[in-house]
N, C-alpha and C positions, 0 to 999 in steps of 0.2 A: 270220252275221246272219240270223235267221228271224223277225223281229218283223213281225206283220201287224196293221194297223189296220182294224177293222171298224166301218163307219158305217151305222147303220140306226135309224130312229125307232121300230121295234117291238122292244121289249126281248127278247121270246121268240126272235125271229129272230136277233138279233145274238149272244145267249147260246148258241143252238143251234149256230150256225156256229163260235163260239169253242170250244165243247166238242168238236166234231168235229175242229177243227184242232189243239187241244191233245192230243187222243188220237193224232194223227199226229206229235207232237213239236214243233209250232210254238209260238211265244210270241205271245200276242195282246193287243191293247188294244182298248177299246170306246169308242164315242162315239154319243150319241143325237141330236145336232143339229149344225148347221154350226159353231157357235161352239166346241163341244167338239172337233169334228174338226180345225178349223184350229189350235186350241191344242195338240192332240196332235202334229200334223204339225210345228208350229214347235218344240215341245219336243225332239223327236227324229225324224229322218227314218226312216220305216218302210221295210222291204224290199218291202212290198206293201200296196196300199190296196184294200179291198173296200168298194164304195160304192153305197148305195141311191140311185135317181134321185129319188124323192119323199121329202122330209123335212118332216113337219108341224112347225109352230111354229118354223121356222128362217129365218134371214135369207137363206140361200143354198140353192138346190136342188143336187142331185147334179152336174148339168152345170157349175154355177158353181164348185163345189169342185174338180171335175175340171180345169177351166181354170186355177184358181189353183195346183193341185198340179203340173200339167204346166209351168206357167210358172216356178215356183220350183224344182221338183225333177223335171226332165224324164226322169231315168233311173228313176224309181219307176213300176213297172207298176200300172195301175188296172183292176180288174175291176168292171164295173157289174152290179148286180142290180136287178130291178124286177118288181113284180106287175102293172104296167100296160104291160108292154113291147110294142112293136110295131117294125116295120122302120124307121120314121122315127127313133125314139129311138135304136135301135141304130146306125144310120148316123151320127146326130149325135154319139153318144158316141165311136165309132171315129174320126170326123173330128177330134174334139178331142183324140185321143191315147189313148183307152182301149185296153187290151190285149185285152179280150174282153167279152162281154155274155151274161148268164145271166138267164132269166126265172124268177120265182117262180110256183108252187112248184117248187123245183129238185130234181133228182136228186142224191143225195149223191155217188155215184160220178162223175157228170159234174162236179160242183163240185170234187172233189178232183183230177180230171185237169187242169182249168183252173188250179187253184191251183198244182199242181206245175209245170206249164209256165211259169206266170207267175213263180214263185220261181226257176226255172232261168234265165229271162230276166234277172231281177234280179241273180242271182249273176254271170252273164256280163258284165252291164253294169258291176258293181262291179269285177270283175277287169280289165276293159278300161280302166276309169278308173285303177285302181291301176298297171297296166302302163304307161300313158301317163305317169304321174307318175314311175315308176321310170326311164323312158326319158330323163328330163331329164338332160342331161349334167352331170357335176360341175363346179362353178364353181371350177376350179383356177386361182388367180392366182399365177403364179410369177415371181419377180424380186426384185432388191434394189437396182437402180440408183436414182438420184435421180428420174429421170422416172417410174419405176414407183411409187416411194413416194408421189410427188405424186398420181398417179392413184388409188392405193389410199386415200389420205387423203380425196380427193374422193368416192369411192364410199362410204366408211364414213359420211360425213356425211349421205348421202341414204338409207341403208338403212332407217332407222327412220321416215322420213316417208312421206307418200303422194304426194309431189310428182312431176310428170311429168319424166322425164329424157331428154335428147337426147344420145346418144353420137356423137361425130364423129371421123373419122379415115379414112385410106386403107384400101382393101380388104386384109383379112388381118391386121389389127392385133389382133383379139380383141375386137371390140365385143360379139359374142354372149356371150363368156365374162364380160365385164364386166356385162352385163345379168343373166346368171344369178347372178353374185356378189351383186348387189343383192337379187335375189329370195330367194336362199338365206339371206341374213342379215337379212331383213326380218320383220315380224310376219305376213307372208303366205307364209312358207316352206312351210307345210303345204298351201297351195293350189296350183292348177295354174300352170304356166308355159307359155303357148301362143304359138308363133311364127307370125306372119303374114308370109309371104314376099311382099313387095309387088311385087318384080320378076317373080315367077312367076304373078301373078294372070291368069286367063283372063277377058277382058272380059265374056263372056256368062255366066260363073258366079260373078262376084265377089260378088253379093248373097247367093246361096245359101251360098257359102263363109263369108262373114262373119256373116250373120244367121240362117242355117238356113232350113228350110222346113217346112211342114206341109200335109197333105192326106189325103183319105179313104183312099187306097191305101197310102201309106207312113207315115202317122202323123206324129209330130213328129221332125224331125231337127235337133238343135241345131247351130248354126254355131260358128265359132271364138270369137267374142265370148262366146257363152253358155257354151262349154266353159271359158273363162277366168274365169268368175264366182268371186269370192272370192280370185282370185290376180292374176297379171300377164299382160297381153297385150303382146307385143314386136313392134313394127312394124319389121321388118328392111328397111333401105334404103327409108325412107319416101318419098323423092323419086321413086321409081319407081311409086308408087301412082297408078292411073288418075285423071285429073282429076275425072271424074264421080263416082268413089267418095269422093273427098276431102270433098265436101259432106255426104255421108251419115255419114261417120265424125265429122265436125265436129259434126253434130247429136247423135250418140251421146255424144260427150264433154260436150256441154252438158246433155243430158237424162238421161244414164245409162240410157236405154231405147231400144227399137227394136221393129219388127214383123218376124216371120219372113215369108219369101216365101210367099204363099198364106194367111197368117193375118191376123187382125183385132185380136187382143189385143196389148197392149204387154208386152214382156219387159223386166223391170228387171234390171240387172247392176251388180255392185260390182267395179270393175276398177282396177288401177293400170296406167298406160301408160308403157312405156319404148320409145323409138324410136332408130333409128340411121341414119346416112347417111355416104357418102363424097363427097358433092357439096357445092358451095357453095350453101346453101339460099337465100340472098338473090339469087344469080344466077338460081336456078330460079324465084323469085318474079317477078323482072324479065322473065324469058322467058315468063311465063304458064303455067308447068308445075306450079306449087305455089301453093295458096291461101294468102295472107298470114295470114288469120285462123287457119287450121289450124297454120301455123308458130308463131304466138304461143301457141297452146294447147299444143303439144307441146314447145316450147323453153323450158320454165319453168326447168329447171336444165341448162344445157349443160355437158358434160364432154368434153374432148378426150382421145382415147386415143392415146398416142404410138406412132410407127412404130418398127420394129425398129432403124432407123438411129439413133434417139434413145436407144436403150437397149441398145447393143452389149454392155455389161457383163453383160447377162442371158443372152446367147446360150449359154454353157456350161451354165448351170442349166436353161434351157429345153430344150436338146438332151438332157440327162440325164433330164429329166422325161418327154420323149416316148419315150425308149428304154424307161423303166420302164413307161410306159403301154402301148406296143405289146407288151411282153413279157406284161403281165397280160391284155390284151384279145385279142391275136392269137397269142400264143405265140411271137412273134419272139425271136431270141436276145438275151440280156442282155449287151451289150458296153460296154466302157469307151471313152473318147475319148482319143486320144493328144494330147500337148501341141501337136504340129504341126497336127493336125486342128482343135483349138480355136482356135489362132492364125489358121488360114486362114478358118474360119467367121466370126471376128470382123472380118475384113478384106474379106469378100465383099460384093457388092451384093445387097440383098434387096428388090426391088420388090414381091414378094408378101408381105413381112413375116413374121409368126409362122407363118401358114399355109404359106408357102413352106418355112420351116425344118422344120416338122412333116412336110411331104411329102418333103423331102430325107432326113430321118432314116428315114422308112418305106422309101424306095427303097433306101437303103444297107443297111438290115437285111435286106431281102428278097433283094437281089442279092449280098450278101456271103457269105463261106463260113461265117459264124456263129461264128468263133473269133477270139481275140486282140482287140487294140484296133482301133478304127476309125482308119485312117490317112488322112493328107491326100490320098494318091493316089486314095482311094475317093470323094472329093468331086468334084462336077462343076466343070469350068472354066467361064469366061465363055462359051465357045463351045458349051457343052453336053456336051463330051466329058469323058473322065476324065484326071486329071493323072498320066500314066504316067511322065513324064520330069521330073527335077529340074533344069530349066533355065528361064531367063528369056527370054521372047520380047519384044523391044523393040517399042514402038509406032512407027509411021512417023515421027511428029514427033520422038521421042527419038532415033531412029537417025540423024537428019540433023544432030544437034547436035555441036559439038566436045566432047571428053571432059570438060573442066572444066564446061561448061554442062550437059552431060548428067548428070554426077555431082551437081551442085547440084539439078537438077530431080528426079532420083531421090530424093535425100536429103530434099528438101522434101516430096515426095509420100509417101514412106515414113513420115516423122515425123508428118505430118498424119494419116495413117491410124492410126498407133499411138496418138497422143494421143486421137483420137476413139474408138478401140477401148476405151481405159481411162477413158472419160468425162472426159477432161481432167486426170486424176490424173498429175501430172508425176513423182512418186516411183515409181509403178508402171511408168510408161512408161520411165523411166531404168533401172530394174531389168531390164526385159524386153530393152531394146536394148543393155544392157551398158555404160552410161555413168554417170559421176557426175552427180548432179542439177545441180550448178553448171555442169558441162561441157555438159549438155543445154540448159540455159538459154542459154548462150553460142551454141551451135550454132543454136538456134531463132531467136535474135535475128539472127544473121548471115544466115540464110536468109529472114528476113522473115516468120517464122511467129509469130503472136501468139495467145493464148488469151483467151476471153471467156466470160461467163455467158449462157446462153440457155435459158429454160424450165426452170430448175433444174438444168441439166447443163452441164458444161464442154465447149466446142467450140473447135476450132482453125480458123484461116483465114490467108490470106496477106495481109501488110500491103500497103497501097497505096504505101508508101515505096519508090520505085525504088532509092534509094541503099542501103536495107537489103537489098533483093533482090540487089544486085550485090556487097555486101560479103562479105569472106571468100574 
């Protein structure tokens, strides 16, 4: 991209500059007044803007055009030229974000040096923007359980709208992945996806981080909201946002504009907002830690993201996905999962949810010998150690029971675990435990285990019927 827009009210000057630059291999466009200049900028963003300060018979002078250009296209370098230049104008132009300042009549060699440097700056800014966009993690939604399909259906419904989405669920369930999925499948997919880590905000730098800053020494530095223009801004764990910042964000949501720190002009932004939380937001409101009006602005479409406990059927698929991912990104060994390892993972407790499963897979791949299937003994036990021995350690409560009661307690817990592991599917559970389906039904009834529907998935629990508990 080497397109340069030259704005000067003197035809001879703008054509002279154009001829010089074309000889150097640049592509140029010309404008003689502010209306034509703004129309050219709006039609296609230039790589560089060469701008005269004084424009006869124009609605805007060069400084006004500079302000507008830096407001809407802050990454475009602007070189100011003027036959009436003085230090005050130069300082004013640089303060408003100009890259450099050249006086008329100019030296051609000096002009080319400035242009080359400005174009290099433009190239680096474009590459930086492109790298940031490429750095956006892929929105890999992996699963096939009922709970997962329910989530995916809800996300698909909001991808094409511009509505604000609130993703809820405990830490590690994949709220970030869900947000990226919405972005990747929306009409803003070509735009940026910018994450605001609300929990990591430094109170004394919040405004600069979000709104950017401008000044004579450092020029214009866009904040996160400005960087997200045309795309999505994702407020991660929004309940952790400082209370003083919440009112400012609320104003941005209402007006779709703000001022940079040290600036006086309004910066307009076109944003879609997605938020997430692992907190009870109504409790946060009652405690005075979250503004109720902000809650209502962000919670337009609430979508719960299920825990790994609610989608145990997806664990084998997720584990294999992570193995493939680590193989591609880190060169870790490509290993299969043994049936025993899969069974164990589906019965483990996952307080850290999908993130914990991902970390476990990475650890096993790093510490393993890199060959053969991943065995159950390589997975951590509840105590954090490795399961080296094929033996059952009885809990204190179970060890004190008579054999008959201990057997019933074990069978009840075992079958509860297997039923939940297979999402309440009795046929799959019966096949795994080696029982006929009718026999399993009888056993469950004798142990007081009943199944019921909850959030689209089948779950098992113990009946309150004491007689059923003691039967059999």
